[in-house]
C-alpha positions in Angstrom: 101.0 -148.3 17.9 99.4 -147.5 21.4 103.1 -147.4 22.7 104.1 -145.2 20.3 101.2 -142.4 20.0 101.9 -142.3 23.8 105.4 -141.8 23.0 105.0 -138.5 20.9 102.1 -137.7 22.9 104.0 -137.5 25.8 107.1 -135.5 24.3 104.2 -133.2 22.9 103.1 -132.8 26.2 107.2 -132.6 28.1 108.2 -129.7 25.4 105.1 -127.2 25.2 105.0 -127.5 29.5 108.4 -126.8 29.5 107.7 -123.6 27.2 104.5 -122.8 29.2 106.0 -123.6 32.8 109.5 -122.0 31.8 107.9 -118.4 30.1 105.1 -118.2 33.6 108.7 -118.5 35.4 110.0 -116.1 33.6 106.8 -113.3 32.8 107.1 -113.6 37.1 110.6 -113.9 38.5 112.0 -111.8 35.6 109.6 -109.6 34.2 107.1 -108.0 37.1 110.3 -107.4 38.7 112.2 -105.8 35.1 108.7 -103.7 34.3 108.7 -102.0 38.2 112.0 -100.5 37.4 111.6 -100.2 33.7 111.9 -96.4 32.5 108.5 -94.7 31.5 109.8 -93.6 28.2 111.2 -97.1 27.1 107.5 -98.4 28.5 106.2 -97.9 24.6 109.1 -100.0 23.1 109.3 -102.3 25.5 105.7 -103.8 26.0 104.3 -103.8 22.4 108.3 -105.8 20.8 108.7 -108.7 24.1 105.6 -109.0 25.9 103.5 -110.3 22.6 105.6 -112.5 21.4 106.3 -114.2 25.0 102.4 -114.0 25.6 102.4 -115.8 21.8 104.4 -118.6 23.0 103.1 -118.5 26.6 99.6 -118.9 26.0 99.8 -121.2 22.8 102.5 -123.4 25.2 99.7 -123.7 27.2 96.3 -124.8 25.6 98.9 -127.6 23.5 100.3 -128.4 27.0 96.7 -129.3 28.8 95.9 -131.1 25.3 98.3 -133.3 25.2 97.6 -134.1 28.5 94.4 -135.1 28.2 95.5 -137.7 25.1 98.0 -139.5 27.4 95.5 -139.3 30.4 92.7 -140.9 28.1 95.4 -143.0 27.0 97.0 -144.7 30.5 93.6 -144.2 32.6 90.4 -143.2 31.6 90.1 -145.6 28.6 91.0 -148.2 30.9 88.4 -147.4 33.5 90.4 -145.7 35.8 90.0 -142.7 37.0 90.3 -142.7 40.3 91.3 -146.6 40.7 94.2 -146.0 41.5 97.0 -143.9 44.0 98.5 -142.8 39.9 95.1 -141.8 38.8 94.5 -140.1 41.2 97.6 -137.9 41.5 98.0 -137.8 37.5 93.8 -136.4 38.0 94.7 -133.9 40.5 97.8 -132.9 38.8 96.2 -132.4 35.1 92.6 -130.4 36.8 95.3 -127.7 38.1 96.9 -127.3 34.6 93.8 -126.8 33.5 92.8 -124.2 35.8 96.4 -123.1 34.8 95.4 -123.0 31.5 91.9 -121.3 32.3 93.5 -118.2 33.4 95.9 -118.3 30.7 93.0 -117.6 27.9 90.2 -115.9 30.4 91.9 -113.7 32.4 96.1 -113.3 32.4 96.1 -112.9 27.8 92.6 -110.3 27.5 94.1 -108.4 30.1 97.8 -108.2 29.5 96.3 -107.8 25.3 94.3 -104.5 26.4 97.4 -102.8 27.9 99.6 -103.8 24.7 97.1 -102.1 22.7 97.1 -99.0 24.7 100.6 -99.3 24.7 101.1 -99.1 21.4 98.4 -96.2 20.7 99.7 -94.1 23.3 96.9 -94.1 25.4 97.3 -94.8 29.5 96.0 -98.3 31.1 94.2 -99.2 33.1 96.1 -100.2 36.0 93.7 -103.2 37.0 93.7 -105.1 34.2 97.4 -105.3 34.9 96.6 -106.2 38.6 94.6 -108.4 36.9 96.8 -110.0 34.7 99.7 -110.4 37.4 97.4 -112.1 40.6 96.4 -114.2 38.0 99.9 -115.5 36.9 100.4 -114.9 40.8 97.8 -118.2 41.4 99.4 -120.1 38.5 102.8 -120.0 39.6 101.9 -121.0 43.0 100.0 -123.8 41.2 102.6 -124.8 39.3 104.1 -126.5 42.1 101.6 -128.7 43.3 100.9 -129.1 39.8 104.3 -130.5 38.8 104.6 -132.3 42.1 101.5 -134.8 41.0 102.4 -134.3 37.2 105.7 -136.0 38.4 104.2 -138.0 40.9 101.6 -139.9 38.8 104.5 -141.9 37.1 106.9 -142.4 39.6 105.0 -142.9 43.2 101.2 -142.5 43.2 99.9 -140.3 46.1 96.5 -141.3 48.4 94.0 -138.7 48.8 95.5 -137.6 52.4 98.9 -136.8 50.9 97.7 -135.2 48.3 95.8 -132.1 50.3 98.9 -132.7 52.1 102.5 -132.5 49.5 99.7 -130.3 47.5 99.0 -127.6 50.2 102.9 -127.9 51.7 104.1 -127.0 47.5 101.9 -124.3 46.9 103.4 -122.5 50.5 106.4 -123.1 48.8 105.7 -122.1 46.0 104.3 -118.5 47.7 107.0 -117.5 49.7 109.8 -118.3 46.8 107.6 -115.9 44.8 106.7 -113.3 47.1 110.4 -113.1 49.2 112.0 -112.9 44.9 109.0 -110.2 43.7 110.8 -108.2 46.8 113.9 -108.4 47.2 114.5 -109.1 43.4 114.3 -105.5 41.7 117.8 -105.1 44.5 119.8 -107.9 44.1 120.2 -108.9 40.2 
């Protein structure tokens, strides 16, 4: 029974995680450059049509991923008393904490600000630029956090990392994400 439960929650965690992170990358690597070149007259059609759908899948995939991940963490580590006893537990704990921070960004910063923008566009009002800026910064933060988070999620099952390695590899993964994110957002508009 326990193995079946772990299998089901791992599968849910995997599917929801792919959906969440895939949409995170779509929003940052495709949608942000697209919105910059979108004709202002098309915004009232594109934003209220596309963004509510994308953001619904995005935010619900986030909480499902985190919830399934917490169940898995409980089944594999916490209930056995291994919160930070092994390197695998340390690695998954840090990955999970990054995921929780990212989901919090989705629900408490990105979604509320995007909802305001969608409502303003629907009603023909001008959206406050600070709403988009807040959502964009939180979303960029999530892209940067996603690289070490994914490294740690994968790493916990294959190789455990000690605290020093977690910090070193985490910082390197975040730097790689930062460089990729800002290089794509700077040159992608003219290249694609």
